[in-house]
All heavy atoms as an XYZ file, in Angstrom:
687
protein
N      53.884   -221.655   -225.258
C      54.171   -220.239   -225.287
C      53.947   -219.702   -223.878
O      52.855   -219.769   -223.343
C      53.256   -219.553   -226.309
C      53.599   -218.125   -226.517
S      53.177   -217.423   -228.109
C      51.429   -217.347   -228.122
N      55.017   -219.160   -223.305
C      54.951   -218.697   -221.923
C      54.467   -217.247   -221.860
O      54.410   -216.535   -222.864
C      56.335   -218.808   -221.280
O      57.224   -217.902   -221.895
N      54.164   -216.838   -220.653
C      53.721   -215.473   -220.437
C      54.806   -214.457   -220.737
O      54.525   -213.365   -221.250
N      56.045   -214.817   -220.411
C      57.168   -213.915   -220.692
C      57.326   -213.686   -222.186
O      57.648   -212.577   -222.624
C      58.462   -214.492   -220.128
C      58.530   -214.522   -218.631
C      59.804   -215.180   -218.144
O      60.647   -215.560   -218.984
O      59.964   -215.301   -216.925
N      57.104   -214.743   -222.960
C      57.226   -214.639   -224.410
C      56.156   -213.723   -224.984
O      56.438   -212.898   -225.859
C      57.138   -216.035   -225.029
C      57.449   -216.055   -226.490
C      58.737   -215.846   -226.938
C      56.452   -216.276   -227.410
C      59.031   -215.863   -228.287
C      56.736   -216.294   -228.754
C      58.034   -216.091   -229.196
N      54.940   -213.850   -224.480
C      53.837   -212.999   -224.942
C      54.107   -211.544   -224.579
O      53.904   -210.639   -225.396
C      52.494   -213.475   -224.345
C      51.381   -212.505   -224.660
C      52.152   -214.862   -224.859
N      54.582   -211.314   -223.363
C      54.886   -209.945   -222.944
C      56.029   -209.372   -223.773
O      56.000   -208.197   -224.160
C      55.196   -209.914   -221.433
C      53.920   -210.192   -220.647
C      55.801   -208.579   -221.023
C      54.121   -210.337   -219.171
N      57.024   -210.189   -224.078
C      58.137   -209.734   -224.918
C      57.658   -209.376   -226.317
O      58.072   -208.353   -226.884
C      59.206   -210.811   -224.990
O      60.195   -210.476   -225.922
N      56.778   -210.184   -226.867
C      56.232   -209.908   -228.192
C      55.393   -208.638   -228.184
O      55.492   -207.807   -229.097
C      55.399   -211.095   -228.668
C      54.883   -211.035   -230.091
C      56.045   -211.007   -231.062
C      53.988   -212.218   -230.362
N      54.579   -208.450   -227.153
C      53.780   -207.225   -227.032
C      54.685   -206.013   -226.864
O      54.417   -204.943   -227.424
C      52.819   -207.349   -225.860
N      55.760   -206.170   -226.111
C      56.703   -205.070   -225.916
C      57.354   -204.683   -227.241
O      57.499   -203.498   -227.540
C      57.768   -205.473   -224.904
C      58.780   -204.397   -224.610
C      59.837   -204.879   -223.628
O      59.862   -206.045   -223.239
N      60.698   -203.982   -223.237
N      57.739   -205.660   -228.039
C      58.319   -205.365   -229.354
C      57.305   -204.663   -230.254
O      57.650   -203.739   -230.998
C      58.788   -206.650   -230.026
C      60.008   -207.266   -229.411
C      60.351   -208.603   -230.051
O      59.607   -209.119   -230.889
N      61.464   -209.169   -229.646
N      56.058   -205.087   -230.188
C      55.010   -204.461   -230.997
C      54.769   -203.015   -230.597
O      54.667   -202.127   -231.442
N      54.695   -202.758   -229.302
C      54.479   -201.390   -228.822
C      55.679   -200.514   -229.152
O      55.523   -199.358   -229.555
C      54.171   -201.399   -227.318
C      52.798   -202.030   -227.082
C      54.212   -199.996   -226.736
C      52.477   -202.281   -225.635
N      56.879   -201.051   -229.000
C      58.083   -200.291   -229.342
C      58.091   -199.933   -230.823
O      58.429   -198.810   -231.194
C      59.332   -201.093   -228.972
C      60.613   -200.401   -229.336
C      61.054   -199.298   -228.614
C      61.376   -200.832   -230.405
C      62.231   -198.651   -228.955
C      62.552   -200.195   -230.750
C      62.971   -199.106   -230.020
O      64.135   -198.465   -230.362
N      57.698   -200.878   -231.673
C      57.653   -200.617   -233.107
C      56.613   -199.546   -233.427
O      56.872   -198.647   -234.238
C      57.340   -201.908   -233.882
O      58.334   -202.891   -233.566
C      57.315   -201.677   -235.378
N      55.459   -199.607   -232.786
C      54.416   -198.607   -233.011
C      54.905   -197.223   -232.605
O      54.742   -196.247   -233.341
C      53.133   -198.975   -232.240
C      52.460   -200.176   -232.878
C      52.163   -197.796   -232.200
C      51.337   -200.749   -232.057
N      55.524   -197.133   -231.437
C      56.022   -195.837   -230.970
C      57.136   -195.309   -231.872
O      57.208   -194.105   -232.144
C      56.517   -195.947   -229.530
C      55.451   -196.166   -228.474
C      56.088   -196.361   -227.112
C      54.476   -195.008   -228.440
N      57.990   -196.193   -232.330
C      59.088   -195.787   -233.195
C      58.584   -195.308   -234.552
O      59.093   -194.329   -235.102
C      60.059   -196.953   -233.377
C      61.411   -196.639   -233.969
C      62.182   -195.707   -233.035
C      62.186   -197.909   -234.185
N      57.560   -195.969   -235.075
C      57.034   -195.609   -236.390
C      56.200   -194.331   -236.324
O      56.302   -193.465   -237.193
C      56.216   -196.788   -236.974
C      55.396   -196.367   -238.167
C      57.152   -197.920   -237.360
N      55.390   -194.182   -235.303
C      54.503   -193.015   -235.231
C      55.162   -191.804   -234.590
O      54.658   -190.694   -234.738
C      53.231   -193.346   -234.436
O      53.586   -193.753   -233.116
C      52.423   -194.420   -235.127
N      56.262   -192.004   -233.901
C      56.916   -190.916   -233.182
C      57.287   -189.709   -234.030
O      56.960   -188.571   -233.654
N      57.968   -189.894   -235.160
C      58.340   -188.718   -235.948
C      57.153   -187.888   -236.426
O      57.190   -186.666   -236.396
C      59.096   -189.310   -237.138
C      59.598   -190.611   -236.659
C      58.570   -191.114   -235.691
N      56.076   -188.554   -236.842
C      54.910   -187.806   -237.309
C      54.215   -187.075   -236.168
O      53.774   -185.932   -236.333
C      53.930   -188.736   -238.012
C      54.428   -189.382   -239.298
C      53.358   -190.269   -239.894
C      54.880   -188.340   -240.290
N      54.113   -187.727   -235.016
C      53.497   -187.066   -233.872
C      54.337   -185.888   -233.395
O      53.792   -184.833   -233.041
C      53.289   -188.067   -232.733
C      52.254   -189.144   -232.987
C      52.238   -190.146   -231.837
C      50.885   -188.531   -233.166
N      55.637   -186.056   -233.397
C      56.522   -184.963   -233.000
C      56.425   -183.801   -233.986
O      56.400   -182.635   -233.574
C      57.955   -185.470   -232.902
C      58.969   -184.519   -232.301
C      58.620   -184.223   -230.847
C      60.355   -185.113   -232.387
N      56.349   -184.115   -235.260
C      56.202   -183.089   -236.280
C      54.883   -182.327   -236.116
O      54.862   -181.090   -236.183
C      56.269   -183.733   -237.664
C      56.376   -182.834   -238.869
C      57.642   -181.985   -238.787
C      56.380   -183.660   -240.134
N      53.799   -183.041   -235.870
C      52.506   -182.385   -235.646
C      52.530   -181.533   -234.378
O      51.947   -180.446   -234.341
C      51.394   -183.427   -235.563
N      53.224   -182.008   -233.350
C      53.335   -181.245   -232.107
C      54.088   -179.942   -232.327
O      53.660   -178.876   -231.862
C      54.042   -182.088   -231.048
C      54.311   -181.410   -229.714
C      53.027   -181.261   -228.936
C      55.335   -182.190   -228.934
N      55.199   -179.995   -233.054
C      56.006   -178.796   -233.298
C      55.234   -177.791   -234.151
O      55.204   -176.591   -233.848
C      57.355   -179.180   -233.955
C      58.084   -177.958   -234.472
C      58.212   -179.937   -232.969
N      54.578   -178.267   -235.196
C      53.799   -177.366   -236.048
C      52.628   -176.769   -235.274
O      52.349   -175.572   -235.395
C      53.326   -178.099   -237.316
C      52.311   -177.274   -238.086
C      54.504   -178.436   -238.198
N      51.969   -177.570   -234.457
C      50.874   -177.050   -233.635
C      51.355   -176.000   -232.651
O      50.669   -174.992   -232.418
N      52.519   -176.206   -232.073
C      53.080   -175.227   -231.145
C      53.418   -173.918   -231.860
O      53.127   -172.831   -231.354
C      54.319   -175.798   -230.476
C      54.986   -174.914   -229.427
C      54.051   -174.696   -228.252
C      56.275   -175.550   -228.973
N      54.000   -174.028   -233.044
C      54.336   -172.830   -233.811
C      53.070   -172.062   -234.196
O      53.012   -170.831   -234.071
C      55.170   -173.202   -235.051
C      56.553   -173.675   -234.622
C      55.285   -172.027   -236.019
C      57.368   -174.283   -235.734
N      52.044   -172.773   -234.637
C      50.786   -172.118   -235.003
C      50.138   -171.491   -233.772
O      49.599   -170.375   -233.844
C      49.840   -173.115   -235.705
C      48.446   -172.540   -235.860
C      50.400   -173.508   -237.057
N      50.205   -172.162   -232.641
C      49.621   -171.608   -231.409
C      50.344   -170.344   -230.970
O      49.701   -169.381   -230.532
C      49.679   -172.640   -230.288
O      48.884   -173.740   -230.602
N      51.652   -170.340   -231.089
C      52.412   -169.127   -230.753
C      52.042   -168.001   -231.720
O      51.851   -166.852   -231.307
C      53.923   -169.416   -230.767
C      54.289   -170.310   -229.586
C      54.733   -168.116   -230.725
C      55.700   -170.828   -229.618
N      51.906   -168.341   -233.004
C      51.491   -167.335   -233.982
C      50.108   -166.794   -233.655
O      49.868   -165.581   -233.727
C      51.516   -167.949   -235.383
C      50.962   -167.053   -236.443
C      51.689   -165.970   -236.906
C      49.710   -167.286   -236.988
C      51.184   -165.136   -237.890
C      49.192   -166.460   -237.964
C      49.922   -165.382   -238.415
N      49.180   -167.681   -233.290
C      47.829   -167.233   -232.940
C      47.842   -166.372   -231.690
O      47.086   -165.400   -231.596
C      46.912   -168.434   -232.716
C      46.458   -169.086   -233.992
C      45.524   -170.247   -233.717
O      45.712   -170.996   -232.760
N      44.528   -170.404   -234.560
N      48.675   -166.706   -230.735
C      48.722   -165.922   -229.501
C      49.322   -164.542   -229.738
O      48.868   -163.555   -229.149
C      49.531   -166.663   -228.449
N      50.319   -164.457   -230.587
C      50.947   -163.154   -230.829
C      50.085   -162.251   -231.697
O      50.101   -161.030   -231.529
C      52.329   -163.315   -231.481
O      52.192   -164.060   -232.681
C      53.290   -164.000   -230.545
N      49.338   -162.830   -232.632
C      48.487   -162.009   -233.501
C      47.057   -161.897   -232.982
O      46.259   -161.193   -233.578
C      48.456   -162.595   -234.924
O      47.951   -163.925   -234.874
C      49.832   -162.560   -235.552
N      46.743   -162.597   -231.931
C      45.414   -162.621   -231.307
C      44.324   -163.083   -232.275
O      43.198   -162.603   -232.234
C      45.071   -161.258   -230.715
C      45.973   -160.882   -229.569
C      45.600   -159.561   -228.954
O      44.735   -158.847   -229.438
N      46.254   -159.239   -227.852
N      44.684   -164.011   -233.159
C      43.700   -164.635   -234.034
C      43.084   -165.795   -233.252
O      43.787   -166.684   -232.787
C      44.351   -165.142   -235.334
C      44.925   -163.983   -236.125
C      43.339   -165.910   -236.175
C      45.707   -164.421   -237.353
N      41.782   -165.807   -233.114
C      41.112   -166.817   -232.294
C      40.418   -167.888   -233.126
O      39.465   -168.499   -232.676
C      40.088   -166.129   -231.370
C      40.699   -165.147   -230.409
C      41.694   -165.815   -229.466
O      41.510   -166.942   -229.053
N      42.775   -165.100   -229.144
N      40.874   -168.113   -234.319
C      40.278   -169.123   -235.191
C      40.775   -170.512   -234.785
O      41.967   -170.794   -234.832
C      40.640   -168.828   -236.640
C      40.046   -169.793   -237.634
C      38.531   -169.765   -237.680
O      37.946   -168.693   -237.482
O      37.952   -170.847   -237.885
N      39.849   -171.386   -234.400
C      40.221   -172.713   -233.904
C      40.670   -173.650   -235.022
O      41.467   -174.554   -234.807
C      39.053   -173.345   -233.158
C      38.658   -172.595   -231.911
C      39.739   -172.633   -230.860
O      40.438   -173.620   -230.733
N      39.891   -171.551   -230.117
N      40.125   -173.441   -236.224
C      40.450   -174.360   -237.324
C      41.751   -173.999   -238.022
O      42.190   -174.740   -238.897
C      39.321   -174.359   -238.365
O      39.153   -173.027   -238.864
C      38.022   -174.848   -237.750
N      42.382   -172.914   -237.642
C      43.616   -172.478   -238.295
C      44.757   -173.479   -238.088
O      45.612   -173.625   -238.952
C      44.027   -171.100   -237.772
C      45.274   -170.471   -238.384
C      45.036   -170.212   -239.870
C      45.625   -169.197   -237.675
N      44.772   -174.182   -236.988
C      45.877   -175.094   -236.684
C      45.794   -176.407   -237.467
O      46.810   -177.083   -237.617
C      45.892   -175.395   -235.195
N      44.636   -176.763   -237.982
C      44.492   -178.068   -238.614
C      45.204   -178.175   -239.962
O      45.856   -179.177   -240.235
C      43.012   -178.426   -238.790
C      42.328   -178.716   -237.497
C      41.277   -177.935   -237.062
C      42.744   -179.757   -236.696
C      40.655   -178.193   -235.859
C      42.135   -180.025   -235.495
C      41.077   -179.233   -235.081
N      45.071   -177.170   -240.803
C      45.649   -177.248   -242.148
C      47.171   -177.357   -242.109
O      47.748   -178.229   -242.774
C      45.187   -176.055   -243.011
C      43.666   -176.047   -243.142
C      45.856   -176.076   -244.377
C      43.090   -177.283   -243.794
N      47.886   -176.516   -241.337
C      49.353   -176.696   -241.290
C      49.777   -178.046   -240.712
O      50.753   -178.641   -241.177
C      49.833   -175.558   -240.387
C      48.765   -174.545   -240.445
C      47.493   -175.299   -240.642
N      49.024   -178.551   -239.730
C      49.358   -179.871   -239.176
C      49.170   -180.965   -240.215
O      50.003   -181.867   -240.333
C      48.486   -180.177   -237.961
C      48.915   -179.525   -236.701
C      48.076   -180.090   -235.573
C      47.989   -179.148   -234.420
N      47.125   -179.655   -233.360
N      48.075   -180.905   -240.952
C      47.807   -181.920   -241.964
C      48.881   -181.893   -243.043
O      49.399   -182.931   -243.466
C      46.399   -181.727   -242.577
C      45.335   -182.068   -241.525
C      46.204   -182.561   -243.827
C      43.926   -181.720   -241.946
N      49.245   -180.684   -243.480
C      50.286   -180.562   -244.503
C      51.626   -181.075   -243.970
O      52.347   -181.788   -244.664
C      50.391   -179.094   -244.983
C      51.610   -178.892   -245.857
C      49.132   -178.689   -245.718
N      51.950   -180.733   -242.727
C      53.215   -181.178   -242.141
C      53.262   -182.698   -242.011
O      54.291   -183.321   -242.285
C      53.422   -180.525   -240.780
N      52.156   -183.302   -241.611
C      52.124   -184.761   -241.475
C      52.216   -185.425   -242.847
O      52.893   -186.447   -242.997
C      50.868   -185.208   -240.696
C      50.666   -186.702   -240.786
C      50.980   -184.782   -239.241
N      51.572   -184.858   -243.854
C      51.688   -185.427   -245.202
C      53.112   -185.320   -245.728
O      53.628   -186.263   -246.340
C      50.708   -184.735   -246.154
C      49.244   -185.116   -245.984
C      48.366   -184.295   -246.916
C      49.027   -186.584   -246.219
N      53.771   -184.187   -245.488
C      55.172   -184.055   -245.890
C      56.034   -185.042   -245.098
O      56.954   -185.655   -245.639
C      55.655   -182.597   -245.698
C      57.161   -182.485   -245.845
C      54.949   -181.685   -246.689
N      55.724   -185.203   -243.814
C      56.438   -186.183   -243.001
C      56.242   -187.604   -243.499
O      57.182   -188.409   -243.481
N      55.026   -187.920   -243.942
C      54.778   -189.246   -244.511
C      55.597   -189.472   -245.777
O      56.118   -190.567   -246.008
C      53.293   -189.417   -244.831
C      52.428   -189.946   -243.716
C      50.959   -189.918   -244.135
C      52.831   -191.330   -243.306
N      55.712   -188.436   -246.590
C      56.522   -188.567   -247.806
C      57.994   -188.760   -247.443
O      58.695   -189.583   -248.041
C      56.327   -187.338   -248.711
C      54.905   -187.331   -249.272
C      57.342   -187.315   -249.845
C      54.514   -186.038   -249.951
N      58.453   -188.013   -246.452
C      59.860   -188.075   -246.078
C      60.192   -189.336   -245.279
O      61.173   -190.021   -245.550
C      60.226   -186.824   -245.267
C      61.669   -186.741   -244.910
C      62.619   -186.464   -245.878
C      62.091   -186.947   -243.613
C      63.962   -186.394   -245.555
C      63.427   -186.881   -243.276
C      64.364   -186.601   -244.251
N      59.363   -189.656   -244.261
C      59.625   -190.797   -243.386
C      58.939   -192.088   -243.836
O      59.154   -193.138   -243.236
C      59.158   -190.497   -241.954
C      59.942   -189.434   -241.264
C      59.350   -188.240   -240.897
C      61.276   -189.623   -240.979
C      60.069   -187.259   -240.251
C      62.008   -188.654   -240.330
C      61.406   -187.464   -239.973
N      58.101   -192.023   -244.857
C      57.312   -193.171   -245.288
C      58.117   -194.427   -245.593
O      57.792   -195.508   -245.096
N      59.164   -194.329   -246.409
C      59.938   -195.554   -246.701
C      60.561   -196.171   -245.447
O      60.558   -197.395   -245.287
C      61.015   -195.060   -247.665
C      60.446   -193.846   -248.290
C      59.597   -193.207   -247.238
N      61.081   -195.330   -244.565
C      61.672   -195.851   -243.321
C      60.602   -196.497   -242.447
O      60.833   -197.571   -241.879
C      62.351   -194.705   -242.566
C      62.850   -195.112   -241.231
C      63.978   -195.812   -240.948
C      62.213   -194.856   -239.977
N      64.089   -195.992   -239.593
C      63.016   -195.415   -238.980
C      61.038   -194.191   -239.614
C      62.678   -195.341   -237.634
C      60.709   -194.118   -238.275
C      61.530   -194.691   -237.300
N      59.429   -195.860   -242.355
C      58.338   -196.419   -241.548
C      57.888   -197.763   -242.107
O      57.669   -198.721   -241.351
C      57.162   -195.433   -241.507
C      57.463   -194.147   -240.775
S      56.244   -192.855   -241.051
C      54.789   -193.576   -240.352
N      57.750   -197.825   -243.416
C      57.326   -199.069   -244.047
C      58.356   -200.172   -243.836
O      57.991   -201.323   -243.568
C      57.081   -198.833   -245.543
C      56.516   -200.014   -246.318
C      55.151   -200.408   -245.775
C      56.423   -199.667   -247.784
N      59.636   -199.830   -243.909
C      60.691   -200.817   -243.678
C      60.611   -201.379   -242.267
O      60.724   -202.593   -242.066
C      62.071   -200.180   -243.922
O      62.130   -199.694   -245.253
C      63.178   -201.191   -243.704
N      60.432   -200.506   -241.279
C      60.325   -200.967   -239.886
C      59.125   -201.883   -239.694
O      59.214   -202.910   -239.016
C      60.224   -199.776   -238.933
C      61.454   -198.917   -238.833
C      62.612   -199.649   -238.251
N      62.307   -200.100   -236.911
C      63.201   -200.449   -236.015
N      64.470   -200.400   -236.317
N      62.842   -200.854   -234.826
N      57.978   -201.527   -240.271
C      56.779   -202.349   -240.123
C      56.915   -203.692   -240.827
O      56.494   -204.724   -240.299
C      55.553   -201.592   -240.641
C      55.148   -200.439   -239.759
S      53.603   -199.656   -240.226
C      54.037   -198.885   -241.759
N      57.538   -203.693   -242.010
C      57.731   -204.945   -242.751
C      58.718   -205.841   -242.012
O      58.529   -207.062   -241.956
C      58.175   -204.644   -244.198
C      58.681   -205.898   -244.887
C      57.033   -204.036   -244.976
N      59.764   -205.256   -241.423
C      60.715   -206.063   -240.643
C      60.023   -206.717   -239.444
O      60.268   -207.883   -239.152
C      61.869   -205.189   -240.156
C      62.860   -204.821   -241.222
C      63.908   -203.849   -240.722
O      63.859   -203.432   -239.538
O      64.790   -203.496   -241.513
N      59.167   -205.956   -238.764
C      58.451   -206.527   -237.624
C      57.508   -207.643   -238.075
O      57.457   -208.709   -237.460
C      57.677   -205.433   -236.886
C      56.909   -205.944   -235.705
C      57.575   -206.289   -234.538
C      55.533   -206.098   -235.761
C      56.873   -206.770   -233.445
C      54.840   -206.575   -234.678
C      55.501   -206.912   -233.510
N      56.767   -207.405   -239.155
C      55.849   -208.431   -239.659
C      56.605   -209.658   -240.144
O      56.172   -210.796   -239.902
C      54.990   -207.856   -240.784
N      57.740   -209.459   -240.798
C      58.541   -210.599   -241.264
C      59.065   -211.399   -240.084
O      59.095   -212.642   -240.125
C      59.696   -210.116   -242.134
N      59.450   -210.711   -239.020
C      59.907   -211.399   -237.809
C      58.781   -212.233   -237.204
O      59.001   -213.365   -236.759
C      60.427   -210.377   -236.796
C      61.025   -211.027   -235.579
O      61.432   -212.181   -235.616
N      61.079   -210.289   -234.493
N      57.582   -211.685   -237.201
C      56.427   -212.440   -236.680
C      56.189   -213.682   -237.528
O      55.999   -214.783   -237.004
C      55.165   -211.541   -236.669
C      55.320   -210.408   -235.675
C      53.912   -212.367   -236.347
C      55.327   -210.799   -234.240
N      56.184   -213.524   -238.850
C      55.902   -214.665   -239.727
C      57.020   -215.701   -239.719
O      56.761   -216.892   -239.852
C      55.610   -214.195   -241.152
C      54.274   -213.524   -241.295
C      54.181   -212.280   -241.883
C      53.116   -214.128   -240.833
C      52.963   -211.658   -242.018
C      51.896   -213.514   -240.948
C      51.809   -212.269   -241.546
N      58.261   -215.270   -239.563
C      59.361   -216.225   -239.511
C      59.325   -217.056   -238.234
O      59.727   -218.205   -238.233
C      60.697   -215.493   -239.612
C      61.006   -214.973   -240.980
C      62.254   -214.127   -241.010
O      62.851   -213.847   -239.974
N      62.658   -213.694   -242.202
N      58.856   -216.489   -237.160
C      58.799   -217.200   -235.882
C      57.401   -217.712   -235.569
O      57.075   -217.965   -234.401
C      59.290   -216.281   -234.752
C      60.721   -215.885   -234.962
O      61.529   -216.691   -235.390
N      61.025   -214.634   -234.659
N      56.568   -217.874   -236.581
C      55.185   -218.287   -236.370
C      55.088   -219.669   -235.756
O      54.193   -219.928   -234.934
C      54.432   -218.234   -237.695
C      52.915   -218.303   -237.642
C      52.380   -217.149   -236.818
C      52.328   -218.284   -239.023
N      56.018   -220.556   -236.084
C      55.964   -221.903   -235.524
C      56.201   -221.885   -234.005
O      55.690   -222.740   -233.287
C      56.961   -222.835   -236.208
C      58.396   -222.337   -236.086
O      58.633   -221.239   -235.592
N      59.300   -223.151   -236.552
N      56.939   -220.900   -233.490
C      57.110   -220.773   -232.052
C      55.843   -220.285   -231.374
O      55.550   -220.642   -230.229
C      58.248   -219.803   -231.722
C      59.611   -220.293   -232.136
C      60.674   -219.254   -231.827
O      60.373   -218.151   -231.411
N      61.933   -219.623   -232.048
N      55.098   -219.453   -232.075
C      53.877   -218.897   -231.492
C      52.774   -219.934   -231.397
O      52.027   -219.996   -230.435
C      53.367   -217.707   -232.314
C      54.380   -216.613   -232.475
C      54.434   -215.874   -233.638
C      55.288   -216.312   -231.473
C      55.361   -214.858   -233.799
C      56.231   -215.305   -231.642
C      56.255   -214.577   -232.791
N      52.662   -220.772   -232.415
C      51.581   -221.754   -232.472
C      51.926   -222.994   -231.665
O      51.111   -223.504   -230.918
C      51.263   -222.125   -233.939
C      50.210   -223.211   -234.009
C      50.812   -220.906   -234.710
N      53.149   -223.474   -231.818
C      53.518   -224.758   -231.208
C      53.965   -224.663   -229.852
O      54.250   -224.272   -228.927
């Protein structure tokens, strides 16, 4: 197993992680921005106000994106297990 192969495998793993977590992180970012704008316009200084909408948005995102995320992760894991003989030998 060469160094290029290990780097390629790590690159695929990082790409899969970013692809799977990206929609949820983007959703939390957008909801946090909307809540922050709301707090700034109404001058509400409650720090914990942003957590509940973010948590709800991420849970809704998990329900919506969950099957797609699971499919991507299972495909990556199946690829690892199918090529296991290349990794060991």
